[in-house]
py3Dmol code that shows the C-alpha trace and the ligand (Angstrom):
import py3Dmol

protein = """\
ATOM      1  CA  MET A   1     128.030 100.678  94.898  1.00  0.00           C
ATOM      2  CA  THR A   2     131.825 100.741  94.387  1.00  0.00           C
ATOM      3  CA  ALA A   3     133.968  98.919  91.867  1.00  0.00           C
ATOM      4  CA  LYS A   4     137.644  97.990  91.831  1.00  0.00           C
ATOM      5  CA  ILE A   5     139.176 100.578  89.470  1.00  0.00           C
ATOM      6  CA  SER A   6     142.893 100.063  88.615  1.00  0.00           C
ATOM      7  CA  MET A   7     144.899 103.305  88.386  1.00  0.00           C
ATOM      8  CA  PRO A   8     147.864 102.442  85.995  1.00  0.00           C
ATOM      9  CA  GLY A   9     151.026 104.206  87.223  1.00  0.00           C
ATOM     10  CA  TRP A  10     149.265 105.312  90.424  1.00  0.00           C
ATOM     11  CA  THR A  11     152.050 105.476  93.092  1.00  0.00           C
ATOM     12  CA  GLY A  12     150.163 106.936  96.064  1.00  0.00           C
ATOM     13  CA  PRO A  13     148.163 104.956  98.651  1.00  0.00           C
ATOM     14  CA  SER A  14     145.822 102.483  96.961  1.00  0.00           C
ATOM     15  CA  THR A  15     142.359 103.840  96.130  1.00  0.00           C
ATOM     16  CA  GLU A  16     141.188 100.346  95.121  1.00  0.00           C
ATOM     17  CA  GLY A  17     137.518  99.929  96.055  1.00  0.00           C
ATOM     18  CA  MET A  18     137.220 103.560  97.152  1.00  0.00           C
ATOM     19  CA  LEU A  19     136.114 105.122  93.830  1.00  0.00           C
ATOM     20  CA  PRO A  20     132.394 104.924  93.016  1.00  0.00           C
ATOM     21  CA  ASP A  21     131.269 102.772  90.148  1.00  0.00           C
ATOM     22  CA  ILE A  22     131.328 105.758  87.806  1.00  0.00           C
ATOM     23  CA  ARG A  23     129.722 103.917  84.970  1.00  0.00           C
ATOM     24  CA  GLN A  24     126.724 102.710  86.993  1.00  0.00           C
ATOM     25  CA  ASP A  25     126.247 106.059  88.737  1.00  0.00           C
ATOM     26  CA  ARG A  26     126.386 107.859  85.395  1.00  0.00           C
ATOM     27  CA  ALA A  27     123.783 105.499  83.922  1.00  0.00           C
ATOM     28  CA  ILE A  28     121.481 106.103  86.909  1.00  0.00           C
ATOM     29  CA  GLN A  29     121.894 109.877  86.552  1.00  0.00           C
ATOM     30  CA  THR A  30     121.307 109.744  82.797  1.00  0.00           C
ATOM     31  CA  ARG A  31     118.140 107.708  83.286  1.00  0.00           C
ATOM     32  CA  ALA A  32     116.887 110.215  85.864  1.00  0.00           C
ATOM     33  CA  HIS A  33     117.588 113.148  83.537  1.00  0.00           C
ATOM     34  CA  ILE A  34     115.739 111.441  80.690  1.00  0.00           C
ATOM     35  CA  LEU A  35     112.752 110.653  82.948  1.00  0.00           C
ATOM     36  CA  ARG A  36     112.508 114.267  84.074  1.00  0.00           C
ATOM     37  CA  ALA A  37     112.719 115.526  80.489  1.00  0.00           C
ATOM     38  CA  ALA A  38     110.051 113.054  79.426  1.00  0.00           C
ATOM     39  CA  ALA A  39     107.840 114.255  82.273  1.00  0.00           C
ATOM     40  CA  HIS A  40     108.126 117.835  80.994  1.00  0.00           C
ATOM     41  CA  VAL A  41     107.215 116.720  77.463  1.00  0.00           C
ATOM     42  CA  PHE A  42     104.343 114.419  78.473  1.00  0.00           C
ATOM     43  CA  ALA A  43     102.918 116.952  80.935  1.00  0.00           C
ATOM     44  CA  GLU A  44     102.941 119.665  78.267  1.00  0.00           C
ATOM     45  CA  LYS A  45     101.931 117.756  75.126  1.00  0.00           C
ATOM     46  CA  GLY A  46     100.385 114.481  76.277  1.00  0.00           C
ATOM     47  CA  PHE A  47     101.394 111.006  75.150  1.00  0.00           C
ATOM     48  CA  LYS A  48     100.112 110.976  71.554  1.00  0.00           C
ATOM     49  CA  SER A  49     101.568 114.378  70.615  1.00  0.00           C
ATOM     50  CA  SER A  50     104.950 113.651  72.208  1.00  0.00           C
ATOM     51  CA  SER A  51     107.854 111.962  70.467  1.00  0.00           C
ATOM     52  CA  VAL A  52     111.119 110.460  71.654  1.00  0.00           C
ATOM     53  CA  LEU A  53     112.800 113.181  69.604  1.00  0.00           C
ATOM     54  CA  ASP A  54     110.981 115.791  71.733  1.00  0.00           C
ATOM     55  CA  VAL A  55     112.441 114.144  74.824  1.00  0.00           C
ATOM     56  CA  ALA A  56     115.904 113.985  73.248  1.00  0.00           C
ATOM     57  CA  HIS A  57     115.765 117.715  72.469  1.00  0.00           C
ATOM     58  CA  GLN A  58     114.461 118.467  75.977  1.00  0.00           C
ATOM     59  CA  VAL A  59     117.328 116.667  77.666  1.00  0.00           C
ATOM     60  CA  GLY A  60     120.009 117.506  75.090  1.00  0.00           C
ATOM     61  CA  MET A  61     120.775 113.908  74.110  1.00  0.00           C
ATOM     62  CA  THR A  62     120.443 111.847  70.935  1.00  0.00           C
ATOM     63  CA  LYS A  63     117.416 109.636  70.253  1.00  0.00           C
ATOM     64  CA  GLY A  64     119.801 106.687  70.472  1.00  0.00           C
ATOM     65  CA  ALA A  65     120.743 107.638  74.022  1.00  0.00           C
ATOM     66  CA  ILE A  66     117.070 107.741  74.956  1.00  0.00           C
ATOM     67  CA  TYR A  67     116.354 104.382  73.300  1.00  0.00           C
ATOM     68  CA  PHE A  68     119.308 102.821  75.148  1.00  0.00           C
ATOM     69  CA  HIS A  69     117.528 103.458  78.444  1.00  0.00           C
ATOM     70  CA  PHE A  70     113.903 103.325  77.218  1.00  0.00           C
ATOM     71  CA  PRO A  71     113.416 101.241  74.024  1.00  0.00           C
ATOM     72  CA  THR A  72     109.925 102.621  73.310  1.00  0.00           C
ATOM     73  CA  LYS A  73     107.831 105.696  74.094  1.00  0.00           C
ATOM     74  CA  GLU A  74     105.402 103.398  75.914  1.00  0.00           C
ATOM     75  CA  ILE A  75     108.159 102.123  78.203  1.00  0.00           C
ATOM     76  CA  LEU A  76     109.122 105.718  78.884  1.00  0.00           C
ATOM     77  CA  ALA A  77     105.532 106.575  79.802  1.00  0.00           C
ATOM     78  CA  VAL A  78     105.285 103.610  82.173  1.00  0.00           C
ATOM     79  CA  ALA A  79     108.541 104.688  83.833  1.00  0.00           C
ATOM     80  CA  VAL A  80     107.226 108.232  84.352  1.00  0.00           C
ATOM     81  CA  VAL A  81     104.006 106.927  85.911  1.00  0.00           C
ATOM     82  CA  GLU A  82     106.010 104.549  88.130  1.00  0.00           C
ATOM     83  CA  GLU A  83     108.188 107.504  89.197  1.00  0.00           C
ATOM     84  CA  HIS A  84     104.983 109.441  90.003  1.00  0.00           C
ATOM     85  CA  TYR A  85     103.829 106.680  92.363  1.00  0.00           C
ATOM     86  CA  SER A  86     107.293 106.307  93.912  1.00  0.00           C
ATOM     87  CA  ARG A  87     106.808 109.758  95.433  1.00  0.00           C
ATOM     88  CA  TRP A  88     104.173 108.594  97.928  1.00  0.00           C
ATOM     89  CA  PRO A  89     106.133 105.976  99.940  1.00  0.00           C
ATOM     90  CA  GLN A  90     108.962 108.555 100.106  1.00  0.00           C
ATOM     91  CA  LEU A  91     106.508 111.175 101.372  1.00  0.00           C
ATOM     92  CA  LEU A  92     105.059 108.747 103.943  1.00  0.00           C
ATOM     93  CA  GLU A  93     108.557 107.911 105.221  1.00  0.00           C
ATOM     94  CA  ARG A  94     109.253 111.617 105.824  1.00  0.00           C
ATOM     95  CA  ILE A  95     105.885 112.186 107.530  1.00  0.00           C
ATOM     96  CA  LEU A  96     106.222 109.139 109.802  1.00  0.00           C
ATOM     97  CA  GLU A  97     109.350 110.748 111.285  1.00  0.00           C
ATOM     98  CA  ASP A  98     107.074 113.417 112.824  1.00  0.00           C
ATOM     99  CA  ASP A  99     105.241 110.934 115.065  1.00  0.00           C
ATOM    100  CA  LEU A 100     101.785 112.293 114.166  1.00  0.00           C
ATOM    101  CA  SER A 101      98.447 110.650 115.022  1.00  0.00           C
ATOM    102  CA  PRO A 102      96.872 108.407 112.344  1.00  0.00           C
ATOM    103  CA  LEU A 103      94.401 111.125 111.313  1.00  0.00           C
ATOM    104  CA  GLU A 104      97.151 113.783 111.227  1.00  0.00           C
ATOM    105  CA  THR A 105      99.252 111.416 109.114  1.00  0.00           C
ATOM    106  CA  ALA A 106      96.442 110.920 106.600  1.00  0.00           C
ATOM    107  CA  ILE A 107      95.901 114.672 106.350  1.00  0.00           C
ATOM    108  CA  ALA A 108      99.647 115.352 106.056  1.00  0.00           C
ATOM    109  CA  MET A 109      99.929 112.798 103.252  1.00  0.00           C
ATOM    110  CA  LEU A 110      97.202 114.467 101.212  1.00  0.00           C
ATOM    111  CA  ASP A 111      98.527 117.952 101.984  1.00  0.00           C
ATOM    112  CA  GLY A 112     101.904 116.714 100.728  1.00  0.00           C
ATOM    113  CA  ALA A 113     100.264 115.252  97.644  1.00  0.00           C
ATOM    114  CA  ALA A 114      98.607 118.607  96.939  1.00  0.00           C
ATOM    115  CA  GLU A 115     102.012 120.306  97.119  1.00  0.00           C
ATOM    116  CA  ALA A 116     103.486 117.675  94.800  1.00  0.00           C
ATOM    117  CA  PHE A 117     100.655 117.930  92.272  1.00  0.00           C
ATOM    118  CA  ALA A 118     101.105 121.704  92.303  1.00  0.00           C
ATOM    119  CA  ASN A 119     104.885 121.715  91.882  1.00  0.00           C
ATOM    120  CA  ASP A 120     106.320 118.346  90.798  1.00  0.00           C
ATOM    121  CA  ILE A 121     106.426 117.890  87.010  1.00  0.00           C
ATOM    122  CA  VAL A 122     106.799 114.120  87.367  1.00  0.00           C
ATOM    123  CA  VAL A 123     103.611 113.942  89.469  1.00  0.00           C
ATOM    124  CA  GLN A 124     101.812 116.169  86.961  1.00  0.00           C
ATOM    125  CA  ALA A 125     103.001 114.080  84.006  1.00  0.00           C
ATOM    126  CA  GLY A 126     101.973 110.839  85.740  1.00  0.00           C
ATOM    127  CA  ALA A 127      98.496 112.208  86.324  1.00  0.00           C
ATOM    128  CA  ARG A 128      98.131 113.235  82.671  1.00  0.00           C
ATOM    129  CA  LEU A 129      99.372 109.862  81.414  1.00  0.00           C
ATOM    130  CA  GLN A 130      96.877 108.082  83.650  1.00  0.00           C
ATOM    131  CA  LEU A 131      94.092 110.130  82.041  1.00  0.00           C
ATOM    132  CA  GLU A 132      95.432 109.063  78.618  1.00  0.00           C
ATOM    133  CA  SER A 133      95.943 105.381  79.525  1.00  0.00           C
ATOM    134  CA  SER A 134      93.435 104.252  76.858  1.00  0.00           C
ATOM    135  CA  VAL A 135      95.791 105.454  74.107  1.00  0.00           C
ATOM    136  CA  ILE A 136      98.963 104.072  75.698  1.00  0.00           C
ATOM    137  CA  ASP A 137      99.648 100.486  74.612  1.00  0.00           C
ATOM    138  CA  ALA A 138     101.201  99.470  77.931  1.00  0.00           C
ATOM    139  CA  ASP A 139     100.131  98.376  81.403  1.00  0.00           C
ATOM    140  CA  LEU A 140     100.298 101.471  83.595  1.00  0.00           C
ATOM    141  CA  PRO A 141     100.261 101.034  87.382  1.00  0.00           C
ATOM    142  CA  GLN A 142      96.678 100.835  88.696  1.00  0.00           C
ATOM    143  CA  PRO A 143      95.569 104.313  89.802  1.00  0.00           C
ATOM    144  CA  TYR A 144      93.861 105.330  93.060  1.00  0.00           C
ATOM    145  CA  VAL A 145      93.940 101.959  94.869  1.00  0.00           C
ATOM    146  CA  GLY A 146      97.248 102.599  96.621  1.00  0.00           C
ATOM    147  CA  TRP A 147      95.869 105.768  98.143  1.00  0.00           C
ATOM    148  CA  MET A 148      92.588 104.076  99.122  1.00  0.00           C
ATOM    149  CA  HIS A 149      94.507 101.296 100.866  1.00  0.00           C
ATOM    150  CA  LEU A 150      96.828 103.657 102.734  1.00  0.00           C
ATOM    151  CA  LEU A 151      94.058 106.037 103.823  1.00  0.00           C
ATOM    152  CA  THR A 152      91.801 103.159 104.915  1.00  0.00           C
ATOM    153  CA  GLN A 153      94.588 101.814 107.140  1.00  0.00           C
ATOM    154  CA  LEU A 154      95.245 105.236 108.682  1.00  0.00           C
ATOM    155  CA  LEU A 155      91.547 105.966 109.224  1.00  0.00           C
ATOM    156  CA  ASP A 156      90.972 102.492 110.709  1.00  0.00           C
ATOM    157  CA  ALA A 157      93.730 103.336 113.209  1.00  0.00           C
ATOM    158  CA  ALA A 158      92.236 106.789 113.825  1.00  0.00           C
ATOM    159  CA  LEU A 159      88.822 105.219 114.568  1.00  0.00           C
ATOM    160  CA  ALA A 160      90.412 102.689 116.904  1.00  0.00           C
ATOM    161  CA  GLU A 161      92.152 105.539 118.751  1.00  0.00           C
ATOM    162  CA  GLY A 162      88.889 107.460 119.179  1.00  0.00           C
ATOM    163  CA  GLN A 163      89.878 110.245 116.770  1.00  0.00           C
ATOM    164  CA  LEU A 164      86.790 109.747 114.562  1.00  0.00           C
ATOM    165  CA  ARG A 165      83.039 109.774 115.198  1.00  0.00           C
ATOM    166  CA  ASP A 166      81.644 106.305 115.875  1.00  0.00           C
ATOM    167  CA  ASP A 167      79.456 106.362 112.751  1.00  0.00           C
ATOM    168  CA  VAL A 168      82.432 106.845 110.397  1.00  0.00           C
ATOM    169  CA  ASP A 169      83.278 104.075 107.895  1.00  0.00           C
ATOM    170  CA  PRO A 170      87.051 104.456 107.275  1.00  0.00           C
ATOM    171  CA  ALA A 171      86.979 102.726 103.878  1.00  0.00           C
ATOM    172  CA  ALA A 172      84.118 104.927 102.697  1.00  0.00           C
ATOM    173  CA  VAL A 173      85.946 108.074 103.844  1.00  0.00           C
ATOM    174  CA  ALA A 174      89.125 106.875 102.126  1.00  0.00           C
ATOM    175  CA  ARG A 175      87.212 106.454  98.852  1.00  0.00           C
ATOM    176  CA  ALA A 176      85.650 109.886  99.256  1.00  0.00           C
ATOM    177  CA  LEU A 177      89.055 111.473  99.958  1.00  0.00           C
ATOM    178  CA  VAL A 178      90.632 109.855  96.892  1.00  0.00           C
ATOM    179  CA  GLY A 179      87.760 110.748  94.596  1.00  0.00           C
ATOM    180  CA  GLY A 180      87.544 114.237  96.034  1.00  0.00           C
ATOM    181  CA  PHE A 181      91.272 114.885  95.824  1.00  0.00           C
ATOM    182  CA  PHE A 182      91.365 113.576  92.256  1.00  0.00           C
ATOM    183  CA  GLY A 183      88.521 115.901  91.302  1.00  0.00           C
ATOM    184  CA  VAL A 184      89.945 118.938  93.065  1.00  0.00           C
ATOM    185  CA  GLN A 185      93.376 118.546  91.458  1.00  0.00           C
ATOM    186  CA  HIS A 186      91.814 117.947  88.032  1.00  0.00           C
ATOM    187  CA  VAL A 187      89.514 120.993  88.196  1.00  0.00           C
ATOM    188  CA  SER A 188      92.412 123.106  89.470  1.00  0.00           C
ATOM    189  CA  ALA A 189      94.646 121.831  86.656  1.00  0.00           C
ATOM    190  CA  VAL A 190      92.062 122.699  83.987  1.00  0.00           C
ATOM    191  CA  LEU A 191      91.037 126.094  85.385  1.00  0.00           C
ATOM    192  CA  THR A 192      94.290 127.465  86.876  1.00  0.00           C
ATOM    193  CA  GLY A 193      97.132 125.131  85.905  1.00  0.00           C
ATOM    194  CA  ARG A 194      97.019 123.923  89.531  1.00  0.00           C
ATOM    195  CA  SER A 195      98.041 127.370  90.817  1.00  0.00           C
ATOM    196  CA  ASP A 196      95.159 127.306  93.335  1.00  0.00           C
ATOM    197  CA  LEU A 197      95.279 123.569  94.073  1.00  0.00           C
ATOM    198  CA  GLN A 198      96.487 123.772  97.666  1.00  0.00           C
ATOM    199  CA  GLU A 199      93.744 126.248  98.596  1.00  0.00           C
ATOM    200  CA  ARG A 200      91.042 124.222  96.837  1.00  0.00           C
ATOM    201  CA  TRP A 201      92.262 121.026  98.497  1.00  0.00           C
ATOM    202  CA  ALA A 202      92.230 122.727 101.938  1.00  0.00           C
ATOM    203  CA  GLU A 203      88.569 123.660 101.413  1.00  0.00           C
ATOM    204  CA  LEU A 204      87.573 120.054 100.681  1.00  0.00           C
ATOM    205  CA  ARG A 205      89.858 118.666 103.385  1.00  0.00           C
ATOM    206  CA  ASP A 206      88.388 120.913 106.086  1.00  0.00           C
ATOM    207  CA  LEU A 207      84.819 119.961 105.085  1.00  0.00           C
ATOM    208  CA  ILE A 208      85.567 116.229 105.312  1.00  0.00           C
ATOM    209  CA  VAL A 209      87.596 116.449 108.534  1.00  0.00           C
ATOM    210  CA  ALA A 210      84.854 118.485 110.224  1.00  0.00           C
ATOM    211  CA  ARG A 211      82.383 115.679 109.414  1.00  0.00           C
ATOM    212  CA  ILE A 212      84.510 112.729 110.583  1.00  0.00           C
ATOM    213  CA  GLN A 213      86.539 114.078 113.549  1.00  0.00           C
ATOM    214  CA  ALA A 214      85.339 113.077 117.043  1.00  0.00           C
TER     215      ALA A 214
END
"""
ligand_1 = """\
13
LUB
C 95.385 110.564 92.805
C 95.812 110.628 90.517
C 95.316 111.943 90.934
C 94.392 109.889 93.718
O 96.366 107.822 92.759
C 96.191 108.349 91.617
O 96.324 107.750 90.553
C 95.809 109.782 91.592
C 96.294 110.410 89.126
O 95.857 109.223 88.595
O 94.837 111.796 92.284
C 94.014 110.783 94.904
C 95.163 111.037 95.847
"""
view = py3Dmol.view(width=600, height=400)
view.addModel(protein, "pdb")
view.setStyle({"model": 0}, {"cartoon": {"style": "trace"}})
view.addModel(ligand_1, "xyz")
view.setStyle({"model": 1}, {"stick": {}})
view.zoomTo()
view.show()
């Protein structure tokens, strides 16, 4: 987005329309910095024990600056969870560039999710906030269903292409993958801070793939 910025006394060639809309870009960057700081605070302390002041200290801004972008702590939590879920369409877009088979795409998506849960503080914070949704007075995005829908589509395509055994029910496998992945990442988070998540996920993944692959 660019904006017409007058340069009083400017005598060189006109830069009108060439300079970025500095104000809008700065607001977008500030919002992103606040979201990331909030993710660190929520992931570490949880929703109830966190305060907007914690976030302000984390990001080095005033509480007023935080409230300008996020009027309440609840709105901030919703934004972090929404940012968590925004990761998956971005991941799918990257994976689809590799022209994989439907089954390979499903596996690559969950492998990518395992990497994100292990290393991305926004994904980790979103997962914790979902667990705490009963104490957050706001409508968080519905968990799990997006993954079930995506995996069912991919496994339907895999079955149609002969990649899966004939007795496989794609929707049932999608539900098992989502429940299994959720459990594996939760157990890993509790026992090792997700340091062994990618190995634990690979164990479950290989068991399921061995059962369904043609
Ligand atoms: C995923 C979690 C943790 C589902 O989709 C979600 O909401 C999820 C957090 O709520 O696992 C399995 C990929």
